[in-house]
C-alpha positions, 0 to 999 in steps of 0.5 A: 783249670789245667793247661793243655799240652799245646799251652805247656809246650808253648810255655816251654818254647817261650822260656827256652827263647829267653834262656838262650837269648844271649847265645842266639844273638851271638849266633845271628851276629856271626852267622854269615861269617860262619857260613863262609868258614864253617858251613854245615858244622855245629857251633857250641856257645856257652853264655857269651863264649864260642866254645868251638865248631864240630863236624858232627852233633855227638862231638859238639854235644860232648864239647858243650857238656865239657864246657858248661858242665852237667845241668847247665845250658849251652847252645848247639846249633848247626850252621845253615844258610836256611834253617830246615823245616820239618813237618810232623803229622 
């Protein structure tokens, strides 16, 4: 029996959570501090290292690629007090 698309997506999301566990933990530990110092900016985290803060997605993405290298994971996350919710119908 083959997996349906939703199951595959769920597997991908579950794997992603494990892969970025360290980076997400660092983000949560510093979120309140960063909300005061860098609200709305994008933070780049590679492993346990905070690479920096950027005003836009493009510059943050370039910094992540430069720091991590091609084919390596890095977390790029915008600093919000509350995460936006997007509904797709």
